[in-house]
PLY file of the C-alpha trace (Angstrom):
ply
format ascii 1.0
element vertex 469
property float x
property float y
property float z
element edge 468
property int vertex1
property int vertex2
end_header
-109.05 14.83 -108.07
-112.35 12.96 -107.73
-112.97 9.67 -106.00
-114.40 6.99 -108.30
-117.88 5.68 -107.53
-116.64 2.15 -106.86
-114.16 3.50 -104.31
-116.91 5.46 -102.53
-119.04 2.32 -102.40
-116.25 0.32 -100.82
-115.69 3.01 -98.20
-119.41 3.19 -97.45
-119.64 -0.56 -96.99
-116.62 -0.58 -94.70
-117.96 2.35 -92.63
-121.39 0.73 -92.35
-119.86 -2.52 -91.10
-117.73 -0.65 -88.56
-120.58 1.53 -87.27
-122.98 -1.43 -87.04
-120.51 -3.35 -84.93
-119.89 -0.34 -82.70
-123.62 0.21 -82.26
-124.20 -3.37 -81.18
-121.40 -3.26 -78.63
-122.49 0.11 -77.26
-125.67 -1.24 -75.65
-125.59 -1.26 -71.84
-126.33 -4.50 -70.01
-129.29 -4.85 -67.65
-126.94 -4.91 -64.65
-125.18 -1.77 -65.85
-128.47 0.10 -66.38
-129.74 -0.86 -62.93
-126.48 0.21 -61.29
-126.51 3.58 -63.05
-130.13 4.14 -62.05
-129.34 3.41 -58.40
-126.28 5.67 -58.58
-128.33 8.61 -59.83
-131.00 8.03 -57.18
-128.45 8.01 -54.36
-126.53 10.97 -55.74
-129.70 13.09 -55.63
-129.75 12.71 -51.83
-126.10 13.68 -51.28
-124.67 17.12 -50.70
-122.35 18.40 -53.47
-118.71 17.52 -52.97
-116.39 20.57 -52.84
-113.97 20.82 -55.74
-110.94 21.10 -53.43
-109.88 21.14 -49.79
-109.63 24.94 -49.86
-113.15 25.18 -51.24
-114.38 22.80 -48.56
-112.89 24.97 -45.81
-114.42 28.13 -47.25
-117.99 26.79 -47.45
-117.91 24.44 -44.48
-119.96 25.60 -41.52
-121.13 23.88 -38.39
-124.61 22.38 -38.88
-127.47 22.85 -36.45
-128.97 19.71 -34.94
-132.20 19.37 -33.00
-130.75 16.66 -30.76
-132.54 13.66 -32.29
-130.69 10.65 -33.64
-132.47 10.89 -36.99
-131.04 14.33 -37.75
-127.52 13.09 -37.03
-128.05 10.05 -39.24
-129.47 12.17 -42.06
-126.45 14.49 -41.92
-124.03 11.54 -41.98
-125.78 9.91 -44.94
-125.82 13.15 -46.93
-122.33 14.42 -46.30
-120.01 12.02 -44.51
-116.65 12.30 -46.33
-115.89 8.64 -45.64
-119.20 7.51 -47.12
-118.82 9.93 -50.02
-115.44 8.39 -50.86
-117.09 4.97 -51.16
-119.81 6.51 -53.31
-117.21 7.98 -55.68
-115.57 4.55 -55.92
-118.96 3.25 -57.00
-119.28 6.04 -59.56
-115.80 5.32 -60.92
-116.66 1.63 -61.33
-119.71 2.47 -63.46
-117.44 3.93 -66.18
-115.59 0.66 -66.64
-118.18 -1.32 -68.71
-118.10 1.22 -71.55
-114.33 0.84 -71.70
-114.61 -2.94 -71.80
-117.00 -2.78 -74.79
-114.60 -0.64 -76.80
-113.25 -2.06 -80.03
-109.54 -1.76 -80.76
-108.75 1.61 -82.25
-108.92 1.71 -86.06
-105.66 2.27 -87.87
-105.23 4.81 -90.66
-102.03 4.76 -92.70
-100.55 6.95 -95.37
-97.63 6.32 -97.65
-96.14 8.57 -100.31
-94.10 6.96 -103.07
-90.61 8.50 -103.14
-90.09 6.79 -106.44
-93.42 6.35 -108.13
-94.26 3.12 -109.84
-95.35 3.60 -113.41
-98.33 1.43 -114.28
-100.37 1.08 -117.43
-102.90 3.64 -116.18
-100.32 6.03 -114.72
-97.78 6.51 -111.90
-98.72 5.49 -108.34
-98.11 8.49 -106.06
-99.91 7.98 -102.70
-101.46 5.18 -100.70
-104.07 5.63 -97.99
-105.25 2.71 -95.88
-107.63 2.05 -93.00
-108.09 -1.13 -90.97
-110.13 -2.32 -88.04
-109.66 -5.40 -85.87
-112.64 -7.27 -84.41
-111.99 -9.60 -81.49
-114.10 -12.67 -80.95
-117.60 -11.36 -80.03
-117.75 -12.99 -76.59
-114.58 -11.20 -75.48
-116.07 -7.71 -75.45
-119.46 -8.90 -74.23
-118.03 -10.90 -71.34
-115.65 -8.10 -70.41
-118.48 -5.56 -70.28
-120.66 -7.91 -68.23
-117.79 -8.56 -65.81
-117.19 -4.83 -65.39
-120.92 -4.28 -64.80
-120.93 -6.92 -62.07
-117.81 -5.41 -60.53
-119.56 -2.03 -60.41
-122.55 -3.69 -58.76
-120.19 -5.20 -56.20
-118.87 -1.73 -55.35
-122.48 -0.60 -54.96
-123.04 -3.35 -52.37
-119.87 -2.21 -50.59
-121.31 1.30 -50.46
-124.53 -0.05 -48.94
-122.52 -1.98 -46.34
-120.55 1.19 -45.54
-123.84 3.05 -45.01
-124.77 0.39 -42.44
-121.41 0.94 -40.75
-122.06 4.68 -40.61
-125.48 4.03 -39.07
-123.95 1.84 -36.34
-121.07 4.22 -35.65
-123.32 7.28 -35.38
-125.79 5.42 -33.15
-122.97 4.19 -30.90
-121.51 7.69 -30.50
-124.96 9.24 -30.03
-126.09 6.87 -27.30
-122.74 7.14 -25.54
-123.21 10.90 -25.35
-126.87 10.41 -24.34
-125.67 8.16 -21.51
-123.31 10.89 -20.26
-126.16 13.41 -20.22
-128.42 11.06 -18.29
-125.59 10.21 -15.89
-125.23 13.91 -15.19
-128.91 14.09 -14.28
-128.56 11.08 -11.97
-125.57 12.61 -10.21
-127.41 15.89 -9.80
-130.27 13.99 -8.17
-127.77 12.24 -5.93
-126.18 15.53 -4.88
-129.63 16.96 -4.17
-130.69 13.94 -2.11
-127.47 13.81 -0.14
-127.46 17.58 0.43
-131.01 17.38 1.77
-130.00 14.47 3.98
-126.95 16.39 5.20
-129.14 19.33 6.18
-131.44 17.03 8.16
-128.53 15.40 10.00
-127.01 18.78 10.76
-130.23 19.79 12.51
-130.20 16.57 14.49
-126.57 17.08 15.45
-127.43 20.52 16.80
-130.15 19.04 19.05
-127.94 16.12 20.07
-129.86 13.30 18.38
-127.14 12.47 15.83
-123.37 12.18 15.82
-120.90 14.31 13.92
-119.57 11.09 12.38
-122.89 10.63 10.61
-122.73 14.16 9.22
-119.12 13.72 8.10
-119.99 10.47 6.32
-122.84 12.10 4.40
-120.79 15.18 3.55
-118.07 12.91 2.19
-120.62 11.27 -0.10
-121.79 14.71 -1.26
-118.22 15.73 -2.10
-117.59 12.54 -4.03
-120.81 12.94 -6.01
-119.93 16.54 -6.87
-116.46 15.44 -7.99
-117.92 12.79 -10.29
-120.33 15.40 -11.62
-117.47 17.74 -12.52
-115.53 14.86 -14.09
-118.40 14.26 -16.49
-117.48 17.47 -18.32
-114.43 15.80 -19.84
-116.36 12.62 -20.59
-118.93 14.72 -22.43
-116.24 16.46 -24.49
-114.75 13.10 -25.45
-118.13 11.63 -26.42
-119.05 14.78 -28.37
-115.75 14.70 -30.28
-116.36 11.08 -31.25
-119.84 11.92 -32.52
-118.52 14.83 -34.59
-115.83 12.55 -36.01
-118.18 9.80 -37.20
-120.55 12.42 -38.63
-117.79 13.97 -40.68
-118.91 17.38 -39.37
-116.54 20.35 -39.05
-114.67 20.97 -35.83
-116.65 22.95 -33.28
-120.02 21.46 -34.23
-122.43 21.53 -31.32
-123.95 18.15 -30.43
-127.18 18.63 -28.50
-128.84 15.43 -27.31
-132.56 14.90 -26.87
-133.77 13.77 -23.46
-136.10 11.28 -25.14
-135.35 7.71 -24.19
-135.04 5.01 -26.86
-138.21 3.09 -27.55
-137.23 -0.33 -26.22
-139.10 -3.04 -28.15
-138.41 -6.69 -28.86
-137.30 -7.67 -32.36
-140.17 -9.16 -34.33
-138.07 -11.79 -36.14
-136.15 -14.51 -34.35
-132.39 -14.91 -34.68
-132.92 -18.02 -36.81
-135.14 -16.09 -39.22
-132.60 -13.27 -39.46
-129.71 -15.68 -40.01
-131.63 -17.34 -42.85
-131.24 -14.09 -44.79
-127.46 -13.89 -44.34
-126.90 -14.45 -48.08
-128.60 -11.13 -48.77
-126.22 -9.07 -46.66
-124.52 -6.40 -48.82
-121.04 -7.65 -47.93
-121.95 -11.23 -48.86
-123.63 -10.06 -52.07
-120.59 -7.92 -52.92
-118.26 -10.92 -52.78
-120.74 -13.22 -54.52
-121.08 -10.65 -57.31
-117.30 -10.50 -57.67
-117.33 -14.29 -57.99
-119.86 -13.99 -60.83
-117.71 -11.30 -62.42
-114.73 -13.66 -62.27
-116.79 -16.25 -64.20
-117.32 -13.63 -66.90
-113.57 -12.97 -66.89
-113.10 -16.68 -67.60
-115.29 -16.31 -70.69
-113.35 -13.22 -71.68
-110.04 -15.05 -71.35
-111.42 -18.06 -73.25
-112.22 -15.76 -76.18
-108.49 -15.12 -76.61
-108.21 -18.71 -77.80
-110.52 -17.93 -80.72
-109.31 -16.04 -83.79
-109.84 -12.32 -84.23
-110.41 -10.69 -87.58
-109.17 -7.55 -89.25
-110.77 -5.73 -92.17
-108.90 -3.12 -94.17
-109.04 -1.05 -97.28
-106.16 0.48 -99.25
-106.60 3.26 -101.78
-103.75 3.95 -104.16
-103.88 7.35 -105.82
-102.67 7.13 -109.42
-101.65 10.02 -111.63
-102.50 10.35 -115.33
-100.64 8.12 -117.73
-97.60 9.66 -119.43
-97.95 7.40 -122.46
-98.22 8.96 -125.89
-101.58 7.27 -126.32
-102.99 7.07 -122.80
-105.54 4.33 -122.15
-109.18 5.12 -121.51
-108.79 4.35 -117.77
-105.80 6.65 -117.34
-105.40 7.92 -113.75
-107.80 5.33 -112.31
-107.07 4.77 -108.62
-106.53 1.26 -107.31
-108.57 0.03 -104.32
-107.89 -3.16 -102.39
-109.82 -4.80 -99.58
-108.00 -6.99 -97.07
-109.08 -9.55 -94.52
-106.69 -10.59 -91.74
-106.92 -13.31 -89.15
-104.93 -13.56 -85.94
-104.27 -17.21 -85.31
-104.04 -18.04 -81.57
-101.00 -20.23 -81.16
-100.04 -19.78 -77.49
-102.90 -21.83 -76.10
-101.09 -22.66 -72.87
-100.75 -18.97 -72.01
-104.43 -18.36 -72.84
-105.44 -21.31 -70.68
-103.35 -19.85 -67.86
-105.41 -16.65 -68.09
-108.60 -18.68 -67.80
-107.28 -20.58 -64.81
-106.22 -17.34 -63.13
-109.71 -15.88 -63.52
-111.25 -19.14 -62.34
-109.02 -19.12 -59.25
-110.01 -15.54 -58.49
-113.63 -16.58 -58.64
-112.91 -19.34 -56.13
-111.24 -16.78 -53.85
-114.33 -14.58 -53.85
-116.66 -17.54 -53.31
-114.61 -18.67 -50.32
-114.62 -15.14 -48.90
-118.36 -14.89 -49.46
-118.90 -18.11 -47.50
-116.62 -16.88 -44.72
-118.40 -13.52 -44.63
-121.79 -15.23 -44.53
-120.65 -17.32 -41.56
-119.40 -14.16 -39.87
-122.74 -12.46 -40.54
-124.60 -15.39 -39.00
-122.45 -15.28 -35.88
-122.79 -11.49 -35.60
-126.58 -11.68 -36.01
-126.86 -14.31 -33.30
-124.63 -12.29 -30.96
-126.34 -8.96 -31.54
-129.81 -10.50 -31.32
-128.86 -11.93 -27.92
-127.54 -8.54 -26.80
-130.74 -6.78 -27.87
-132.88 -9.38 -26.09
-130.80 -8.94 -22.93
-131.09 -5.14 -23.19
-134.87 -5.42 -23.42
-134.94 -7.73 -20.41
-132.75 -5.42 -18.33
-134.84 -2.35 -19.15
-138.06 -4.18 -18.28
-136.63 -5.43 -14.96
-135.32 -1.99 -13.97
-138.56 -0.24 -14.92
-141.02 -2.70 -13.42
-139.19 -4.37 -10.52
-135.81 -3.13 -9.37
-136.48 0.59 -9.72
-139.76 0.63 -7.79
-138.26 -1.70 -5.15
-135.24 0.57 -4.69
-137.48 3.63 -4.38
-139.68 1.93 -1.81
-136.68 0.67 0.14
-135.06 4.12 0.24
-138.25 5.77 1.44
-138.71 3.11 4.12
-135.14 3.41 5.38
-135.41 7.21 5.34
-138.54 7.02 7.49
-136.85 4.54 9.85
-133.85 6.84 10.17
-136.13 9.76 10.95
-137.58 7.85 13.94
-134.23 6.46 15.02
-134.63 2.84 13.88
-132.01 2.93 11.06
-128.40 4.05 10.85
-126.80 6.47 8.42
-124.92 3.58 6.86
-128.18 1.79 6.08
-129.63 4.99 4.67
-126.61 5.62 2.43
-126.69 2.02 1.22
-130.34 2.40 0.21
-129.54 5.71 -1.49
-126.64 4.19 -3.45
-128.87 1.33 -4.61
-131.52 3.78 -5.78
-129.08 6.01 -7.64
-127.14 3.04 -9.00
-130.25 1.42 -10.44
-131.25 4.68 -12.12
-127.83 4.78 -13.75
-128.06 1.12 -14.76
-131.48 1.76 -16.33
-130.05 4.55 -18.49
-127.08 2.35 -19.36
-129.40 -0.46 -20.47
-131.45 1.98 -22.57
-128.31 3.35 -24.22
-127.06 -0.20 -24.83
-130.36 -1.04 -26.54
-130.08 1.97 -28.88
-126.51 0.99 -29.75
-127.11 -2.75 -30.05
-130.21 -2.44 -32.24
-128.09 -0.41 -34.70
-125.35 -3.05 -34.58
-127.97 -5.74 -35.16
-129.15 -3.91 -38.28
-125.55 -3.70 -39.46
-125.18 -7.44 -38.89
-128.46 -8.25 -40.64
-127.82 -5.84 -43.49
-131.13 -4.01 -43.29
-133.55 -2.38 -40.86
-135.18 -4.81 -38.44
-138.81 -4.64 -37.39
-139.82 -4.61 -33.74
-142.92 -5.77 -31.87
-144.74 -2.49 -31.74
-145.92 0.41 -33.90
-143.99 0.58 -37.14
-143.10 4.21 -36.50
-142.11 3.67 -32.87
-138.41 3.84 -33.73
0 1
1 2
2 3
3 4
4 5
5 6
6 7
7 8
8 9
9 10
10 11
11 12
12 13
13 14
14 15
15 16
16 17
17 18
18 19
19 20
20 21
21 22
22 23
23 24
24 25
25 26
26 27
27 28
28 29
29 30
30 31
31 32
32 33
33 34
34 35
35 36
36 37
37 38
38 39
39 40
40 41
41 42
42 43
43 44
44 45
45 46
46 47
47 48
48 49
49 50
50 51
51 52
52 53
53 54
54 55
55 56
56 57
57 58
58 59
59 60
60 61
61 62
62 63
63 64
64 65
65 66
66 67
67 68
68 69
69 70
70 71
71 72
72 73
73 74
74 75
75 76
76 77
77 78
78 79
79 80
80 81
81 82
82 83
83 84
84 85
85 86
86 87
87 88
88 89
89 90
90 91
91 92
92 93
93 94
94 95
95 96
96 97
97 98
98 99
99 100
100 101
101 102
102 103
103 104
104 105
105 106
106 107
107 108
108 109
109 110
110 111
111 112
112 113
113 114
114 115
115 116
116 117
117 118
118 119
119 120
120 121
121 122
122 123
123 124
124 125
125 126
126 127
127 128
128 129
129 130
130 131
131 132
132 133
133 134
134 135
135 136
136 137
137 138
138 139
139 140
140 141
141 142
142 143
143 144
144 145
145 146
146 147
147 148
148 149
149 150
150 151
151 152
152 153
153 154
154 155
155 156
156 157
157 158
158 159
159 160
160 161
161 162
162 163
163 164
164 165
165 166
166 167
167 168
168 169
169 170
170 171
171 172
172 173
173 174
174 175
175 176
176 177
177 178
178 179
179 180
180 181
181 182
182 183
183 184
184 185
185 186
186 187
187 188
188 189
189 190
190 191
191 192
192 193
193 194
194 195
195 196
196 197
197 198
198 199
199 200
200 201
201 202
202 203
203 204
204 205
205 206
206 207
207 208
208 209
209 210
210 211
211 212
212 213
213 214
214 215
215 216
216 217
217 218
218 219
219 220
220 221
221 222
222 223
223 224
224 225
225 226
226 227
227 228
228 229
229 230
230 231
231 232
232 233
233 234
234 235
235 236
236 237
237 238
238 239
239 240
240 241
241 242
242 243
243 244
244 245
245 246
246 247
247 248
248 249
249 250
250 251
251 252
252 253
253 254
254 255
255 256
256 257
257 258
258 259
259 260
260 261
261 262
262 263
263 264
264 265
265 266
266 267
267 268
268 269
269 270
270 271
271 272
272 273
273 274
274 275
275 276
276 277
277 278
278 279
279 280
280 281
281 282
282 283
283 284
284 285
285 286
286 287
287 288
288 289
289 290
290 291
291 292
292 293
293 294
294 295
295 296
296 297
297 298
298 299
299 300
300 301
301 302
302 303
303 304
304 305
305 306
306 307
307 308
308 309
309 310
310 311
311 312
312 313
313 314
314 315
315 316
316 317
317 318
318 319
319 320
320 321
321 322
322 323
323 324
324 325
325 326
326 327
327 328
328 329
329 330
330 331
331 332
332 333
333 334
334 335
335 336
336 337
337 338
338 339
339 340
340 341
341 342
342 343
343 344
344 345
345 346
346 347
347 348
348 349
349 350
350 351
351 352
352 353
353 354
354 355
355 356
356 357
357 358
358 359
359 360
360 361
361 362
362 363
363 364
364 365
365 366
366 367
367 368
368 369
369 370
370 371
371 372
372 373
373 374
374 375
375 376
376 377
377 378
378 379
379 380
380 381
381 382
382 383
383 384
384 385
385 386
386 387
387 388
388 389
389 390
390 391
391 392
392 393
393 394
394 395
395 396
396 397
397 398
398 399
399 400
400 401
401 402
402 403
403 404
404 405
405 406
406 407
407 408
408 409
409 410
410 411
411 412
412 413
413 414
414 415
415 416
416 417
417 418
418 419
419 420
420 421
421 422
422 423
423 424
424 425
425 426
426 427
427 428
428 429
429 430
430 431
431 432
432 433
433 434
434 435
435 436
436 437
437 438
438 439
439 440
440 441
441 442
442 443
443 444
444 445
445 446
446 447
447 448
448 449
449 450
450 451
451 452
452 453
453 454
454 455
455 456
456 457
457 458
458 459
459 460
460 461
461 462
462 463
463 464
464 465
465 466
466 467
467 468
């Protein structure tokens, strides 16, 4: 059986219309293209994700770190499971726009006549039909744009999560750095007190000092040694926290560099940083969701417009059984159909619009609240960083040198009998205490500058060489 030329023409016209419509809807939006480009760029910097938990355990090995903060941050960015989960959410969201642009599935029908209908040109035996519905054009376009914006919102959430990882790793790193420096301070204290104990012991033997003085110093030595031993557990706790935020396997060694943080003032003022609060990834994420909700309003509004269906039916006809068959015997019948869905339930469609509009208002309100929270956090963290800088400067230039001079003066006075052991121990505690407070202020600066960057939503510049940090 051959298909008549007119039937082939009808099918070609229908297929051309269908493919043209599909081609127009298949074009990616500018937002979608930019999001996919960013996704591919970020993915190139990530380590491959194991296919399963068993595979992860088989290939997972403890990484080697050189002790610098940058190597820990690089490891966390490349392979943190928590950050990778957010990245995969971003990837999943990028597949949604193509689904939103999809036309309803075409329908193909077949019917066989149980009792054929005899016509002038012959009996009708089979009927084959195909139809395609086309919603109002703005429905698919608005839906795809909304999905693209929603994917961009997830991208901003990923960027905000990366800032969280930066702050968490820095906090854990500088906590562990503080423990290491505290160990050094306590070792210095034990050394100073042990040397002082030896001097007093000599004086006790010659009768120029009392045993009470020696006992007091020895007690201080014992207490310092006890605190030094207790730091072992503090170090294990701090190391475990660092391994946890890194997402590294259990047993990972966490060496810490002795290098102190470069303490510099922030170049921009708090007011200047707050002025950029609208650009924070969390604020942009919610603002983008608000824009996506506006597109959902347009998508819902399109339901109030008619949608159209185009179909074709081909009826296969057998040869005529007449004694004198007509010239067009066995000619197949072809029919084109056009359908229109008339939207009658306007109140329900309007409810969909109002729901999407309300969701947009929710996201706008949350964006405003988040922006206010960002402003408050920036002001707080900027104040903390400024105070950390002040404390470090005071300890380095004033209090530290004064404590060293005072201790040396009291030690000399004690040697000639003009100062007591109590005065000497007080000067020693001030000296050691200020050394510990200096390291604490330095560690606080390293932590607070990372928290400031999380609050601002980007890296902040300091008053100094650009590569100082």
